[in-house]
C-alpha positions in Angstrom: -103.0 -91.5 69.6 -105.0 -94.3 71.2 -104.0 -93.1 74.8 -104.8 -89.4 73.9 -108.3 -90.5 72.6 -108.9 -92.3 75.8 -107.8 -89.4 77.8 -109.9 -87.0 75.8 -112.9 -89.4 76.1 -112.7 -89.6 80.0 -112.1 -85.8 80.2 -114.9 -84.6 77.8 -117.2 -87.1 79.2 -116.7 -86.0 82.8 -116.8 -82.2 81.8 -120.3 -82.6 80.1 -121.6 -84.7 82.9 -120.5 -82.2 85.5 -121.7 -79.2 83.4 -125.1 -80.8 82.8 -125.7 -81.9 86.4 -124.8 -78.4 87.7 -127.4 -76.9 85.4 -129.9 -79.5 86.2 -129.4 -78.8 89.8 -130.6 -75.2 89.1 -132.8 -75.2 85.9 -134.5 -72.1 86.9 -131.3 -70.2 87.0 -130.2 -71.5 83.5 -133.6 -70.6 82.2 -133.1 -67.0 83.4 -129.9 -67.0 81.5 -131.4 -68.5 78.3 -134.3 -66.0 78.5 -131.7 -63.1 78.7 -130.0 -64.3 75.5 -133.3 -64.6 73.8 -134.2 -61.0 74.9 -130.8 -59.8 73.8 -131.1 -61.4 70.3 -134.6 -60.1 69.8 -133.6 -56.5 70.7 -130.5 -56.7 68.5 -132.5 -57.9 65.6 -135.4 -55.4 65.8 -135.8 -53.2 62.8 -134.0 -49.9 63.2 -136.8 -47.3 62.9 -136.3 -44.0 61.1 -136.7 -40.7 63.0 -139.0 -37.6 62.3 -136.8 -34.6 61.7 -138.4 -31.5 62.9 -137.0 -28.0 62.1 -138.4 -24.8 63.9 -137.4 -21.4 62.7 -138.3 -18.1 64.4 -136.4 -14.9 63.3 -132.7 -15.8 63.7 -133.4 -18.8 66.0 -133.4 -22.4 64.6 -133.8 -25.6 66.3 -133.6 -29.1 64.9 -135.1 -32.1 66.7 -134.8 -35.8 66.0 -137.5 -38.1 67.3 -137.2 -41.8 66.8 -140.2 -43.5 65.5 -141.5 -46.3 67.8 -143.3 -49.4 66.6 -146.5 -48.4 68.3 -146.5 -44.8 66.8 -149.2 -43.8 64.3 -149.5 -40.1 64.6 -146.9 -37.3 64.6 -148.4 -34.2 66.5 -146.9 -30.9 66.8 -148.9 -28.3 68.9 -148.0 -24.7 69.2 -149.6 -22.6 72.0 -149.1 -18.9 72.6 -149.8 -17.6 76.2 -152.0 -14.4 76.8 -150.0 -11.1 76.6 -149.3 -9.6 80.0 -148.5 -6.2 81.1 -145.3 -6.3 83.2 -144.1 -2.7 84.2 -144.2 -0.9 80.8 -143.7 -3.9 78.7 -145.9 -6.5 77.2 -144.8 -10.3 77.3 -146.2 -13.4 75.7 -144.7 -17.0 75.7 -144.7 -19.4 72.8 -144.6 -23.2 73.6 -144.1 -26.0 71.2 -145.1 -29.5 72.1 -144.1 -32.6 70.1 -146.3 -35.6 70.8 -147.1 -34.0 74.1 -143.6 -33.2 75.2 -142.5 -29.6 75.4 -139.5 -29.1 73.1 -139.3 -25.3 72.4 -140.0 -22.1 74.4 -139.6 -18.5 73.4 -140.7 -15.3 75.1 -141.7 -12.0 73.3 -141.2 -8.8 75.1 -142.2 -5.4 73.5 -143.5 -2.1 74.4 -145.4 -1.7 71.2 -149.0 -3.2 71.4 -149.1 -3.4 67.6 -145.8 -5.5 67.7 -145.9 -8.4 65.1 -143.7 -11.3 65.5 -142.4 -13.2 62.6 -144.1 -16.5 61.7 -142.9 -19.7 63.3 -141.9 -22.1 60.4 -142.3 -25.8 61.1 -141.0 -28.5 58.9 -141.1 -32.2 59.6 -139.4 -34.8 57.4 -138.7 -38.6 57.5 -135.8 -40.0 55.5 -136.0 -36.9 53.3 -139.6 -37.2 52.7 -141.7 -34.1 53.9 -144.5 -34.8 56.3 -145.6 -31.3 56.5 -144.6 -27.7 56.4 -146.6 -25.2 58.3 -146.4 -21.6 59.5 -147.8 -20.3 62.9 -148.7 -16.6 62.9 -148.5 -15.1 66.3 -151.3 -12.8 67.8 -150.4 -9.3 68.8 -151.8 -7.6 71.9 -155.1 -6.7 70.1 -155.8 -10.1 68.8 -157.2 -13.3 70.5 -154.5 -15.8 71.6 -154.0 -18.7 69.1 -153.0 -22.3 69.1 -152.5 -24.7 66.4 -151.8 -28.4 66.1 -150.4 -30.2 63.2 -150.9 -34.0 62.7 -149.4 -36.5 60.3 -149.9 -40.1 59.8 -146.5 -41.9 60.3 -147.8 -45.5 60.3 -146.5 -46.1 56.9 -142.9 -45.3 58.1 -142.9 -47.8 60.9 -140.8 -50.8 59.8 -141.9 -54.3 60.6 -139.6 -56.7 62.5 -138.3 -59.7 60.7 -139.4 -63.3 61.6 -136.4 -63.8 63.9 -137.5 -61.2 66.4 -140.8 -63.1 66.8 -139.0 -66.3 67.0 -136.7 -65.4 69.8 -139.5 -63.7 71.7 -141.5 -67.0 71.2 -138.5 -69.0 72.5 -138.6 -67.0 75.8 -141.8 -68.9 76.8 -140.0 -72.2 76.5 -136.8 -71.0 78.3 -137.3 -73.4 81.2 -138.0 -76.4 79.1 -135.0 -75.6 76.8 -132.9 -75.1 80.0 -133.7 -78.6 81.2 -133.4 -80.2 77.8 -129.9 -78.7 77.0 -128.8 -79.6 80.6 -130.0 -83.3 80.1 -128.4 -83.4 76.7 -125.0 -82.3 78.0 -124.9 -84.9 80.8 -126.4 -87.8 78.7 -123.9 -87.2 76.0 -121.1 -87.2 78.6 -122.3 -90.7 79.8 -122.9 -91.9 76.2 -119.2 -91.0 75.4 -117.9 -92.7 78.6 -119.6 -96.1 77.6 -118.8 -95.7 73.9 -122.5 -95.7 72.9 -123.0 -94.7 69.2 -119.7 -92.9 69.3 -120.0 -91.2 65.9 -123.5 -89.8 66.7 -122.4 -88.8 70.2 -119.3 -86.9 69.0 -121.4 -85.1 66.3 -123.8 -84.0 68.9 -121.0 -82.9 71.1 -119.6 -80.7 68.3 -122.9 -79.2 67.7 -123.4 -78.4 71.4 -119.9 -77.1 71.7 -120.7 -74.8 68.8 -123.9 -73.7 70.3 -122.2 -72.7 73.6 -119.2 -71.3 71.7 -121.5 -69.0 69.7 -123.2 -67.7 72.8 -120.0 -67.0 74.7 -118.3 -65.3 71.6 -121.5 -63.1 71.2 -121.3 -62.2 74.8 -117.6 -61.4 74.6 -117.9 -59.3 71.4 -121.0 -57.3 72.3 -120.5 -57.4 76.2 -124.0 -58.7 76.8 -125.1 -61.5 79.2 -121.7 -61.3 80.7 -121.8 -64.0 83.4 -122.2 -67.0 80.9 -120.0 -69.6 82.2 -121.5 -73.1 81.5 -120.9 -74.1 85.3 -123.1 -71.3 86.3 -122.8 -69.9 89.9 -120.8 -73.0 90.8 -117.9 -71.6 88.7 -118.5 -68.1 87.4 -116.6 -67.3 84.2 -116.6 -64.2 82.0 -117.3 -64.4 78.4 -113.7 -64.4 77.2 -112.8 -67.2 79.7 -115.8 -69.2 78.8 -115.1 -68.8 75.0 -111.5 -70.1 75.6 -112.9 -73.0 77.6 -115.2 -74.0 74.8 -112.4 -73.7 72.2 -110.3 -76.0 74.4 -113.1 -78.5 74.6 -113.5 -78.2 70.9 -109.8 -79.3 70.4 -110.3 -82.4 72.6 -113.5 -83.4 70.6 -111.5 -83.0 67.5 -109.1 -85.5 68.9 -112.0 -87.8 69.5 -113.4 -87.4 66.0 -110.1 -88.3 64.3 -109.3 -91.0 66.7 -112.9 -92.4 66.9 -111.8 -95.8 65.7 -110.1 -96.3 69.1 -113.5 -95.8 70.9 -115.1 -99.1 71.9 -118.5 -99.6 73.4 -118.5 -100.9 77.0 -122.0 -102.4 76.6 -124.0 -103.6 73.8 -126.2 -101.2 71.9 -129.5 -102.3 73.5 -128.0 -102.5 77.0 -126.5 -99.0 76.5 -130.0 -97.7 75.5 -131.5 -99.1 78.7 -128.5 -97.5 80.8 -129.1 -94.1 79.2 -132.9 -94.3 79.6 -132.6 -94.9 83.3 -130.1 -92.1 83.7 -132.5 -89.8 81.5 -135.4 -90.5 84.0 -133.1 -89.9 87.0 -131.8 -86.6 85.6 -135.1 -85.3 84.5 -136.7 -86.2 87.8 -133.8 -84.6 89.5 -134.2 -81.4 87.7 -138.0 -81.3 88.3 -137.4 -81.8 92.0 -134.9 -78.7 92.0 -137.4 -76.7 89.9 -140.3 -77.4 92.3 -138.4 -76.8 95.4 -134.8 -75.4 95.5 -131.4 -76.4 94.2 -130.2 -79.5 96.1 -126.8 -77.8 96.2 -127.2 -74.0 96.5 -124.2 -72.0 94.8 -126.1 -68.7 95.1 -124.5 -66.0 97.2 -127.4 -66.0 99.6 -127.2 -69.7 100.6 -127.8 -70.9 104.1 -124.9 -69.9 106.3 -123.9 -66.9 104.3 -123.2 -63.6 106.0 -124.9 -61.1 103.6 -123.1 -57.9 105.1 -119.8 -59.7 104.9 -120.6 -60.7 101.3 -121.1 -57.0 100.4 -117.5 -56.2 101.4 -114.5 -56.6 99.1 -112.4 -59.6 99.9 -109.2 -59.3 101.8 -106.4 -58.4 99.5 -108.6 -57.3 96.6 -108.7 -53.7 95.4 -111.6 -51.9 97.0 -111.8 -49.2 94.4 -110.7 -48.3 90.7 -107.2 -47.0 90.3 -107.6 -43.9 88.1 -105.4 -41.2 86.7 -107.1 -38.1 85.6 -105.3 -35.3 83.6 -106.5 -31.7 84.1 -105.5 -28.7 81.8 -104.8 -25.3 83.5 -103.9 -22.0 81.9 -101.7 -19.3 83.2 -103.6 -16.1 84.3 -100.9 -13.9 83.0 -99.9 -15.7 79.7 -100.9 -18.3 77.2 -98.9 -20.9 78.9 -100.7 -24.1 79.9 -99.9 -27.1 82.2 -101.2 -30.6 82.6 -101.8 -31.8 86.1 -102.3 -35.5 86.8 -104.5 -36.7 89.8 -103.7 -40.2 90.9 -106.6 -41.8 93.0 -104.4 -44.2 94.7 -101.9 -41.6 95.9 -104.6 -38.9 96.4 -102.2 -36.3 95.1 -101.6 -34.0 92.1 -98.5 -33.9 90.1 -96.9 -31.6 89.3 -97.5 -29.2 92.2 -98.8 -25.7 91.1 -99.8 -22.5 92.6 -103.5 -22.5 91.8 -103.8 -18.7 92.4 -101.7 -18.2 89.3 -103.6 -20.8 87.1 -107.1 -21.2 85.8 -108.7 -24.6 85.3 -109.7 -25.2 81.7 -110.9 -28.9 81.3 -110.3 -32.6 82.0 -108.3 -33.9 78.9 -107.8 -37.5 79.8 -108.9 -40.2 82.3 -107.2 -43.6 82.4 -108.3 -46.6 84.4 -105.1 -48.2 85.6 -106.6 -51.1 87.5 -110.3 -51.9 88.2 -111.5 -52.3 91.7 -113.0 -55.7 92.7 -116.7 -56.3 92.8 -118.1 -57.9 96.0 -120.0 -61.1 95.7 -123.1 -59.3 96.9 -123.4 -55.8 95.4 -127.1 -55.1 94.7 -128.8 -55.9 98.0 -130.8 -52.8 98.9 -134.4 -51.9 100.3 -135.4 -48.9 98.3 -138.7 -47.0 98.9 -141.2 -46.6 96.2 -139.6 -43.5 94.8 -136.3 -45.2 94.6 -134.7 -42.3 96.5 -134.0 -43.8 99.9 -132.2 -47.1 100.7 -133.2 -48.6 104.1 -130.4 -51.2 104.2 -129.0 -49.7 107.5 -132.4 -50.2 109.2 -132.4 -53.7 108.0 -129.2 -54.7 109.9 -130.5 -53.2 113.2 -132.6 -56.1 114.6 -130.9 -59.4 115.2 -133.6 -61.7 113.7 -136.0 -60.9 111.0 -137.8 -62.6 108.2 -137.3 -61.6 104.5 -140.0 -62.4 101.9 -138.7 -62.0 98.2 -141.3 -61.6 95.4 -139.5 -61.2 92.1 -142.7 -60.5 90.3 -146.0 -59.9 92.1 -148.0 -60.8 89.0 -146.5 -64.2 88.9 -146.4 -64.9 92.6 -147.9 -68.0 94.2 -151.2 -66.7 95.8 -151.5 -69.8 98.1 -148.0 -69.1 99.3 -148.8 -65.4 99.8 -151.8 -66.3 102.0 -149.5 -68.5 104.2 -146.9 -65.8 104.4 -149.4 -63.3 105.7 -150.3 -65.5 108.6 -146.4 -66.0 109.3 -145.8 -62.3 109.2 -148.7 -61.6 111.5 -147.5 -63.9 114.3 -143.8 -63.0 113.7 -144.5 -59.3 114.2 -146.8 -60.1 117.1 -143.7 -61.6 118.8 -141.8 -58.4 118.3 -139.8 -59.3 115.3 -139.4 -57.3 112.0 -140.8 -58.6 108.7 -139.4 -57.3 105.4 -140.5 -57.7 101.8 -138.5 -57.1 98.7 -139.8 -56.9 95.1 -138.8 -55.9 91.6 -142.3 -55.0 90.5 -143.4 -51.5 89.9 -145.1 -49.3 92.5 -148.4 -49.6 90.7 -148.3 -53.3 90.3 -147.4 -53.7 94.1 -150.4 -51.5 95.2 -152.8 -53.3 93.0 -151.4 -56.7 94.2 -151.6 -55.6 97.9 -155.3 -54.3 97.3 -156.2 -57.6 95.5 -154.6 -59.8 98.2 -155.6 -57.5 101.2 -152.1 -57.4 102.5 -151.6 -55.2 105.6 -149.1 -57.3 107.5 -146.1 -56.0 105.8 -144.8 -53.2 103.4 -142.9 -53.8 100.2 -139.5 -52.3 99.5 -137.9 -52.4 96.1 -134.7 -54.0 94.7 -132.9 -55.0 91.6 -134.7 -57.8 89.6 -131.6 -59.8 88.8 -130.5 -59.7 92.4 -133.7 -60.8 93.7 -133.7 -63.8 91.4 -130.2 -64.7 92.7 -131.4 -64.5 96.4 -133.9 -67.3 95.9 -135.2 -69.2 92.8 -138.8 -69.3 94.1 -141.5 -66.7 93.8 -142.1 -65.9 96.5 -139.4 -67.2 98.9 -138.8 -66.7 102.4 -135.4 -66.3 104.4 -134.8 -66.3 108.1 -131.9 -63.9 108.9 -130.2 -64.1 112.3 -127.1 -62.4 113.9 -128.4 -59.4 112.0 -127.1 -60.6 108.6 -126.6 -64.3 108.4 -129.0 -66.5 106.4 -130.1 -69.2 108.7 -132.7 -70.9 106.5 -134.3 -70.6 103.1 -137.8 -71.7 102.2 -139.5 -71.8 98.7 -143.2 -71.2 98.3 -143.8 -74.9 97.8 -142.4 -75.8 101.2 -143.2 -72.9 103.6 -142.7 -73.8 107.3 -145.1 -73.9 110.1 -144.6 -70.9 112.5 -143.2 -73.2 115.3 -140.5 -74.4 112.9 -139.3 -70.9 112.2 -139.2 -70.0 115.9 -137.1 -73.2 116.4 -134.7 -72.2 113.6 -134.4 -68.9 115.0 -133.2 -69.9 118.4 
C-alpha cells in the first residue's frame, strides 16, 4: 500500500501540475470554455415558456398555429387585412391575409362571379395553456362594401415565466470567466505541488477530490447532453472528447481515493512554514506567468494556427484517415405492374446500388433507412473561410493566390483595442502601397462592422466574415495580426499589445 500511495502521489501531483500549467499558458482559451459552459447552463435552466395556440377557421379550412412566448413579449397581436376586390376577366377576386405579431401566417383568395357574394366569417381563437385570450370573428366585405381590416391585441405579459436565480447566477459568472480560469488553473497546479511536498495532505487531498468532482461533472454533462464537446482538461495541447475526458477524471479519482485511504503514508518534505513559503513563491510565479500569457500570447502555442503552420495543409484530412462518411442508404421501389416492392441499398464507399434493378420497371417510393457505418475524419482546420457580408460567397480561393499577405483577426469589433486598430491601419496602408494584399476577418455582424468602420474611419481594408469560434482559435488577441507567406504558411503572429514596426514585417516576410 505504501508504494502504491507514493506512486499515486507522484502521478497525481504531476498530472495536476501539468494540467494547471497548460491552462495558465492559455488562460484566455480556458476562459472561453468556462464562458461556454456558463452560457449552456443558463440556457438549459431558462424557464420553459408556454405557447399561444391560434386557431383560424374559414368554411372548411382550418389552421392551427403555435407561437412560443418570448421573455420580452408583452402583446399578442393578430391582424387581418382584406385586399380590394379586382375584376379579372369575368370574375371578382379578393385576398385575405392574416398576420401574427407582424408575420404572415395565413392567406386565402376568394374568387366569384357574384358581386353580392358573401363569404363566411373568419373565426379566430387564441389560447394559452387552455386559457382563452380572445375569440373574434372577421366579417369579409363583398364587392359593394369598403375593404376592411381588423386587429386583435391581448396582453400576454402575465403568461411570461420568470427565470429562476440560477440563470442569473450563471450569466453573472460569465463576466468573471477569465478570473475563474486563472484561479482554477492556479489551484490545479498549486495542489499538485502541495501533494508532491506533502503539505497539509488531508486538506490537499480533499481539495483534489472537490476539483476532480468539478471537472467530472462538467465532462459528464458534456458527454450526456453533447454540449461543449472539446472539454479535455489539457486543452488544445491534448484534445479529448467528453467521454474520454470523463473516463480520465474517473481514473484520476481512483488514484486520489488511494491517496485518501493511504494518507498516513504521506509525509511532508518540508516543515509547514517553509512549505507555505514555497507555495507562495510558486503562486506568484504562476499568476505572473498567466498574466503575461493573457497580456501577450501563450508562451507555447498549441493552436492550429501557430507559427510555422501550413493552413491549407491543415484543412486537409490527414493521410490514412477517412475523408468522408461511409453511409448506406436504403431506397424503396414499387413495381409499375404489380404491388411488389424492392429495397435497394446504396453504399457510398462502393458508389454502387445493390441489388441491380431495371429502373424502367420500378417507381421510386421513399428513403426508408440511412446508416452511418463510419464517420469521416475532421481536419484540424475546418472553419477557415472569408465570407462576404451576405454570407453567400466564400473568397478563400482568392486568399491563397498571393504569396505574401497580412491577416487581421478581430473577433468582436465592439471589444477591439482601438489603439491597436489605429496602428494596424498604418501598417495596412504601407503594406498595400508595396503591392501586397491585406485581409481582415471578423465574427461581428454586418451592421456592427459598418458602424465600426465609420467610427474609426477605416478605408484601408475591407472586412470579411468568419466563424467566431474559429477566429478565437486563430489568435487569442482582439485584434491580432498574422503574416502569411508561401500562400498559406503562418510566418509570424502578433497580438494587439505587441504590434510590430513596418520594417520588422518586411524583414519577416523575406
